[in-house]
C-alpha positions as CSV (number, residue, x, y, z in Angstrom):
1,M,33.3,-1.9,-22.6
2,E,29.9,-0.9,-21.1
3,R,27.4,-3.7,-20.7
4,K,24.4,-3.9,-23.0
5,Y,21.1,-4.6,-21.3
6,K,18.3,-6.4,-22.9
7,L,15.1,-4.3,-23.0
8,I,13.1,-7.3,-22.2
9,K,14.9,-7.7,-18.9
10,L,14.4,-4.0,-18.1
11,L,10.7,-4.5,-18.9
12,E,10.4,-7.1,-16.2
13,G,11.4,-4.5,-13.6
14,L,9.3,-1.7,-15.3
15,E,6.2,-3.8,-14.9
16,M,6.7,-3.7,-11.1
17,V,6.7,0.1,-11.0
18,S,3.8,1.8,-9.2
19,T,3.1,5.2,-7.8
20,D,4.5,4.3,-4.3
21,N,7.7,2.5,-5.2
22,N,11.0,2.6,-7.1
23,I,12.6,-0.3,-8.8
24,Y,16.4,-0.7,-8.9
25,M,18.3,-3.3,-11.0
26,H,21.7,-4.5,-10.0
27,K,24.0,-4.0,-13.0
28,E,25.8,-7.3,-12.7
29,T,23.3,-9.8,-11.3
30,L,20.3,-8.1,-13.0
31,A,18.3,-8.7,-9.7
32,F,15.6,-6.2,-9.0
33,V,15.0,-4.4,-5.7
34,M,11.7,-2.8,-5.0
35,I,11.8,0.0,-2.5
36,T,8.5,1.5,-1.4
37,D,7.9,4.9,0.2
38,E,7.1,2.9,3.4
39,N,10.4,1.0,3.2
40,I,12.2,4.4,3.0
41,S,10.5,5.6,6.1
42,T,11.3,2.4,7.9
43,Y,14.9,2.6,6.7
44,E,15.3,6.2,7.9
45,N,14.0,5.3,11.4
46,Y,16.3,2.2,11.5
47,A,19.4,4.2,10.3
48,S,18.8,6.9,12.9
49,G,18.6,4.3,15.7
50,E,14.9,5.0,16.4
51,L,13.9,1.5,15.3
52,N,15.6,-1.5,16.9
53,D,12.9,-4.2,17.0
54,L,13.0,-5.4,13.4
55,L,13.0,-9.1,12.5
56,D,16.2,-10.5,11.0
57,W,14.8,-10.5,7.5
58,E,13.8,-6.9,7.9
59,K,17.3,-5.9,9.1
60,E,18.7,-7.7,6.0
61,F,16.4,-5.7,3.8
62,M,17.4,-2.5,5.6
63,K,21.0,-3.3,4.7
64,E,20.0,-4.0,1.1
65,I,18.3,-0.6,1.0
66,D,21.4,1.0,2.4
67,D,23.5,-0.7,-0.4
68,V,21.1,0.5,-3.1
69,L,20.7,4.1,-1.9
70,N,24.1,4.8,-0.3
71,R,27.0,2.3,-0.1
72,H,26.8,0.8,-3.6
73,E,24.5,3.1,-5.5
74,D,26.7,3.0,-8.6
75,D,26.0,-0.8,-8.9
76,Y,22.3,-0.2,-9.5
77,I,20.2,1.3,-12.2
78,R,17.0,3.1,-11.0
79,L,14.3,2.3,-13.5
80,P,11.9,5.0,-14.6
81,D,9.0,5.8,-12.3
82,S,5.3,5.6,-12.9
83,Y,5.0,9.2,-14.0
84,F,7.4,8.4,-16.9
85,L,5.1,5.5,-17.9
86,H,1.9,7.6,-17.9
87,D,-0.5,4.6,-18.0
88,H,-3.6,6.8,-18.4
89,K,-2.2,8.2,-21.6
90,I,-1.4,4.7,-22.9
91,M,-5.0,3.7,-22.2
92,E,-6.3,6.8,-24.0
93,N,-4.1,6.2,-27.0
94,F,-5.2,2.6,-27.2
95,I,-8.8,3.7,-27.2
96,Y,-8.1,5.8,-30.3
97,T,-7.1,2.5,-32.1
98,L,-10.6,1.1,-31.5
99,S,-13.7,1.4,-33.7
100,E,-15.8,4.5,-33.2
101,H,-18.7,2.7,-31.5
102,L,-16.3,1.3,-28.8
103,R,-14.2,4.5,-28.6
104,D,-17.0,6.6,-27.1
105,E,-17.8,4.0,-24.4
106,F,-14.1,3.6,-23.4
107,L,-13.4,7.3,-23.4
108,S,-16.4,7.9,-21.2
109,A,-15.1,5.3,-18.8
110,I,-11.6,6.6,-18.3
111,F,-12.5,10.1,-17.5
112,K,-14.6,9.1,-14.5
113,K,-13.7,8.0,-11.0
114,G,-12.3,4.5,-11.0
115,A,-10.9,4.9,-14.5
116,F,-8.5,2.0,-14.4
117,R,-11.2,-0.4,-13.0
118,R,-13.8,0.7,-15.6
119,F,-11.2,0.4,-18.4
120,Q,-10.3,-3.2,-17.3
121,D,-14.0,-4.1,-17.1
122,L,-14.6,-2.9,-20.7
123,L,-11.5,-4.8,-21.9
124,I,-13.0,-8.0,-20.5
125,K,-16.5,-7.2,-21.8
126,Y,-15.2,-6.7,-25.4
127,H,-12.4,-9.4,-25.2
128,L,-9.7,-6.8,-25.7
129,R,-7.4,-7.6,-22.8
130,D,-4.8,-9.4,-24.7
131,E,-4.8,-6.8,-27.5
132,F,-4.4,-4.0,-24.9
133,F,-1.6,-5.7,-23.0
134,E,0.3,-6.3,-26.2
135,Y,-0.2,-2.6,-27.1
136,K,1.0,-1.6,-23.6
137,R,4.0,-3.8,-23.8
138,K,5.0,-2.4,-27.1
139,I,4.7,1.2,-25.8
140,Y,6.7,0.3,-22.6
141,L,9.5,-1.1,-24.8
142,E,9.6,2.1,-26.9
143,K,9.6,4.2,-23.7
144,L,12.4,2.0,-22.3
145,A,14.5,2.4,-25.4
146,D,14.1,6.2,-25.3
147,W,14.9,6.2,-21.6
148,C,18.0,4.1,-22.1
149,S,19.2,6.5,-24.8
150,M,18.6,9.5,-22.5
151,Q,20.5,7.8,-19.6
152,G,23.4,6.7,-21.8
153,I,22.6,3.0,-21.2
154,D,23.5,0.6,-24.0
155,Y,20.6,-1.8,-24.8
156,E,19.6,-4.4,-27.3
């Protein structure tokens, strides 16, 4: 029987996702492995023999990357990437739950340079951080459930 994964555990890994990394979860141990674009570049140089002066812990990490990507890839689940999450859209949808007088200020902020910083500043100013992060967490769990269904992953 296929293992059922707890969405809350998958959420832990999902919260580590950014635009320059991928998160993998070991199917049995539930341990997460974060692999950045820079790690991939280092791994490729190491695997080709071009890079030999790594520290012991770096060599161990290169072996772990090899396990995740090549030797034991079936033992890992690659979590969705940052494009799947679409944090900017989550911010925008949250704004539409606010009162009209706040909505205009927030919308103006997220369509300018530094949108995430401006948004965070407004959350703090209006004491809405907790409310936003609870909203975001709910959306992430919904997205995870949809993703699990699309991937054929049993969850609870």
